[in-house]
N, C-alpha and C positions, 0 to 999 in steps of 0.2 A: 852233342849232339850226335855226330854227322846224320842229317837224316839220309841220304843216299844208301849209308851202310848202318842199319840200327844193331845191328847184332854183332858188329865189329870188336867191340872191346870186352867182349864175353869170355876172351880167349887169356885176356889181360893178367898177368898176377900180383899186379897192384892194385890196393882199396880201391881207386880213384882211376876213373880211364886215362888213356894218352890223351896229352895236351886238354887236361881238362880246364886249365887255366884260361886258356881261349873263350870258353861262354863267359867268362867273368869281366875278359876285357872286351868282348862282343857286345854284349848287353850293357855293361857301362857306355860306351860311345854311344849307341844306338838309341838309348835313352836320352843323353843326353845333347843331342843333335834333336830329337824330336819334340824335345820341352822348350828349346829356344824358337823351334820354327812356330810354334801352338801356343804360346805363352799366352795372346789378349784374351783367346776362348777362355784360358783357365781363369782368368780376373773376372772372364763375366761371369762362368761357371759359379764360381764359389761365392758372387755375389747375389746371383737369382738363387744362389741354393738356401740362405740365410734371409730368417725375416728380417734381420737387422736393417737389410738392404731391400725389401719388398716393394715398398711404395716408391723408395729414391730411385729405383732400375725404370717403374713402372712409369715415374712421372718423364724420367731423359730417354727416354724411348718416343716421345711427342702424343700429341692428341690429333685425333681426324680434325676433319673441316668443320664439323657438327661440336666442337670439342669434348666429344667422347675419347677415353684414353684407350691408346691401341695397344696397351701392355695387360694381362691379367684379365681376369673374367671380361666376357662380351669382344673380346677383341676379335674382329673379323680376319679372314685369311686363310687359317688352320695353319696345316703345318708350314706352306710356302713362307707365310707371316714369322713365326718365328724365326726364319733364316736372315728375314728383313730388320725385325725386332734386336737380333742378336749384332746385328751390323751398325744398328743406330745405337746402341749401348756402348758397344766400342767407341763409337765417333765421337760420341757424348763424354767419355770420360777422355778421352784425347784432349776434346778440346776444355773439360772442367777443371782436368785435373794435370793435363800435361801429358805430353807421348808417353813419358816413361812410367806412368799408371798402368798401363797395359803390360809391363811387366815385372808390377808387385809381385814381389814373394819369388821372382828368378832366380836369386841368391839361392835362399833355401829351398826351391826346385832343385836344382841342380845340386846342389850339397844331399838334397834325400836322393834324387833321381839315380844318379851316378851309383851309388852304393846299392839302392833298391833293384835296381836293373841288374847291378852286378850280381848282387847275391840271388835275386831270382833267378836269371838267366843261368847261374854257377849249378844251384839247388838242382833246377828243373833238368837242364841238360844233362849232367851228370845225373840226377839222381833216377832217369826213368833208365839209364843204362844198368846201372846197381840195379835198381827192383828186378828188370828183366834180368841181369845176370842170376842172380840170386832166388827169385821167386817163378819166374815162368821160362826156366831152359835158355836164356840167351834173346828172347823173342818181344818183340815190344806188341801192344796192343791198346784198345782203349784202358783197359784196367787199369795198364802200366801207365798209362801218361796221364790218366784221372789220381794216381796215388802221388805220381812225381810233384803234379802241381798245385795237389791240396799242403804237400808240405812243404812245396816253395811260397804259397803265399804266406802260410802262417810264419813261417822263418822270415820273411819279409818284413811282415806287420811288424812283425814283437821288433825287430832291429832298427826299425827307422819312422814308428810312429811318432816321437819326439821331434823331430824336421819337420812334419806333416804339419803338426800342431801348429809351430811356430810360423812359417808357411799360409796358413787358412787365418793367423792372429794380422800378419802381416796386409792379407790380401783387404783386410774388410777395415783395415784402418784407413776411412778415408780423410778423415778432418784433417786439417794441420796440426793438430792438436794431438792428435791420435798417431802419427807417425812415427815409427821408431825402426833405428837397424834393426838387424837380427839378431844382434849382440843386447841391445836396450828392451827388446821384447824378452829374451829368454829372462833378460835380469827380474823384466816383471811379470811374468809368469810364475817362476821360481818365489817372488817375494808373495804374492798374493792368491796362490797356490799350493806351490808345494813343489815337490818329484810329482806327486799323484796329475800334476795338471801338466804333466808333456803325454802322459798316456790316457787322454781323453778320446773316447772315437777308438778306440781300441777294440771295444768287443764289436764295433760297426765296422771294422776291418777286417776283424775275424768272420763277420756273416760276409764281407766283400771278397774272402776267399773263393767262395763261390764263382765269381764272376772270372778270375784268373783260372780257376779251373776249367771253366766253360769255355773259355778263349782259347788254351792251350789245346783241350782235346778238340776243340771243332779245328782249329789249325792246323793241326794234325793230319787230321780228317780231309781237308779240303788239300793240301799240301799233296796226299797221296791220290787225291781226284785229278790234282792237275800235273799229276807225275811225268806225262807225258810230254810237258813243255819241256823237262830236263835235260841238257846236253846240246838242247837247240840253240841256246844262248840266243844274244840280242834282246831285244824289245819283249818278242813273245816270251820266252822264260822268266824275266822279270815282271810283266804284266800278271803273271799267274802267281809268285809268290807276294807281291803288292795286293792282287785282291784276295787271297786266301787269308793274308794279314788284316785287310780292313774290314772285310766281310767278319770273321771270325771275333774284330773288337767289336763291329756295329750289332750283331747279335747279343755277345755274351752282355753290352751295355743295357741296352733294353730290358733284358730279363733280370738283371738284379742292380737296377738303376735306384732304387729307393735307396738303399745303405748307403748311396752318396751324400744325398740329402742330409738323412739322420748322424752322419758321420761328421758332416759340418758345422750341424746344431750344436752336439756334440762340444765340436772343438770351439765354441764362439767365446768370447769372454764375457767375464763378470757385466750385469749390466745394474748400474746402482747400488754395485757389491751385494748384487745376488746372483745365482747361479739357475737360470730358467729351466734348461735340460741337466737331468741329472744322470738319465739311464739310457740303455737301448730300447725297452720295454715302455719307460717314461715319456720318451720323446716321441715313439711311436705315435701313443696316444691322443698327448699335445698337439701335434701337428695335425692329426686326423680332426681332432675336435676344432680348434680354433682355426684351421684353415682348409678345411677339406681333401681328397686324397691326392686332387690336381697338386697339390704342393709340395709330394712327394716325387714329382717328377720335375719340379723348378728347376731352370737352367740345362734340360734336357739336351736343347739345341743346341747350346753352346758347347756343351759335354760331348756330342755325336760331332762336332763341326773339329773338336780337337782331338779327341781320342782316336776317329779313324784316319786321319793321315799321319797322327802321331804315331801308333800300330806299324803303319803301310811304311815310315821312313825307319822304324826302329827293328822292326824284323828284317826289313831289305839292309839296312848295314849289319845287323847280327849274322843271318847267313853267308854275305859275301865276305865278311871277315873269316868266317870258321872253314867256307870253301878255298879264300887265299890262302889262310895255314893250313890245308889240308895236306 
């Protein structure tokens, strides 16, 4: 990247910018730390996105004094209650399945996050410099950032989709007879669905490239707006960076969230030997017909509680390593 001097690589004679490997290492470390810290919210989000757990999740969140269910249609409290119900679900998962259940799928998540973030940050950080160098006279702008982010999203999604399929299946395995180690789940998917099973949800992942693109473009713009804090060090500079990363992720997630639900549904296991969701458009129509438009935002609160601090942690570590290695 590095942000303070976007055109610095334009004079390089090599294909890749100098110290291009730093983006790979920094992205992987940032992604790993963020994933560990926010894993419980990831489990809750996946379950709320899946129709296999909708009724169960509604039940464990509890009922009001009058017996009314406090989750799902008719629940009180609006947005604030969404945060309350998320903490209720986390509490009940820990109580009913044990604290380790809050970290289900963390192994595949880390196996996926480290290469995914490494690939994404490497492709974006170096890609924007290459695109600027060859197509925009060495100058970065919004179009350069948008192009680099789109390419990075497609490359990352294609390379890591099998890992996310395994992670999703592990997080949806709640009953004891459905629990699998990662290797067991890989074998189960291969036996029942073949190689194609590892690429379920890929179309939704490509749709999700828009989220990463919006996030990177917003992050670059917000970081530029907070550039007045750079060089001052201490709390002020890091708050500007944290705010830029968190805000960019929050806005991008709110705009593009339905693709997350569609992707989770597409990655669900067979039920009674049948695959309910078979394609992106078919999944969209089935969800709307059976559950209504609100189902496309299932798990949104848990998602935001995970991805916003995750992005803040990840981008801070990423920028810190780049500056340390500069």
